[in-house]
C-alpha positions, 0 to 999 in steps of 0.5 A, spaced: 432 797 249 425 800 248 418 801 246 415 805 240 418 811 242 425 809 240 423 804 235 420 810 231 413 808 230 409 812 225 415 815 222 421 813 218 425 810 222 431 813 219 429 819 222 428 817 229 432 819 235 436 813 235 438 813 228 440 820 229 444 818 235 448 813 231 449 819 226 452 824 231 457 818 234 459 816 228 463 810 226 467 809 232 460 807 236 455 802 234 448 803 236 444 797 237 436 799 237 433 793 240 426 797 241 419 794 239 412 797 239 408 795 245 414 793 249 413 793 256 418 793 262 416 785 263 418 784 256 424 788 256 427 784 262 426 777 259 429 779 252 435 783 255 439 777 257 440 775 250 441 782 247 447 783 252 450 776 251 449 777 243 452 785 243 456 785 249 454 793 250 459 798 253 452 802 255 445 800 255 440 805 254 433 803 257 427 806 254 421 802 257 415 804 262 410 807 258 406 801 256 406 799 263 404 806 265 398 806 259 396 798 261 396 800 269 401 795 271 403 796 278 408 801 280 412 796 284 412 791 278 415 796 273 420 798 278 422 791 279 423 790 272 427 796 271 431 795 277 433 787 274 435 790 267 439 795 270 442 790 275 443 785 269 446 791 264 451 792 270 453 785 271 455 784 264 459 790 265 455 795 261 454 802 264 446 804 264 442 810 262 435 810 264 430 815 260 424 817 264 417 817 262 411 820 264 404 818 263 397 822 262 394 824 268 387 821 267 390 815 271 389 819 277 394 823 281 397 818 285 398 813 280 401 818 275 406 821 280 408 814 283 409 812 276 414 818 274 418 818 280 420 811 279 425 812 274 428 818 278 428 813 284 431 808 280 437 812 277 438 815 284 439 808 287 443 805 282 447 811 280 445 811 273 446 816 267 439 819 267 434 823 262 428 825 267 423 825 261 424 824 254 419 828 251 421 834 255 418 840 251 415 835 246 409 832 250 403 837 248 406 841 244 403 842 237 406 839 232 410 834 236 405 829 237 402 824 232 394 824 232 394 818 238 397 824 242 403 818 244 408 818 239 412 824 237 413 826 230 419 826 226 419 834 228 420 832 235 426 826 234 431 831 234 429 834 240 429 827 244 436 825 241 439 832 244 435 830 251 439 823 250 446 827 247 446 831 253 447 826 258 451 821 253 456 826 253 458 825 260 459 817 259 463 819 253 467 824 257 469 818 262 471 814 256 475 819 253 479 820 260 480 813 261 484 812 255 
């Protein structure tokens, strides 16, 4: 469940990090990319119930919040939406991985810091799997961001996939140990 970062905006979707993750997982797992460019945490919260019913996932990966930040959404609203999504996913029996995001500093130091800390707080409070910043090692690096400075290039996708894969291995190991 994500926004343009996971939907593969501006690149061939078959080269996006989600498609790469599916290839890495192989045929034993089916990954459903329910990401929509422009999505906010409010939109994701409203879409999640139907997606949970339709797909009955074992794991829900949430990559939302960037558009909330770019629109100056109140931090408390974004936090409520993300917490609600985590709670709904857990209530359905799924585990959750939260992918953190950061926003450019032009929104002011206070908002920028509070924005980034929301993801960490939710992951800690809710006990979710967690990638603190999906664009770690990508944001601000030459060749890694499209001309808009917001969306990662095809070159950045393997790095994003590896960040998620590192955290996903913890979940996969738990599955293996339960068998």
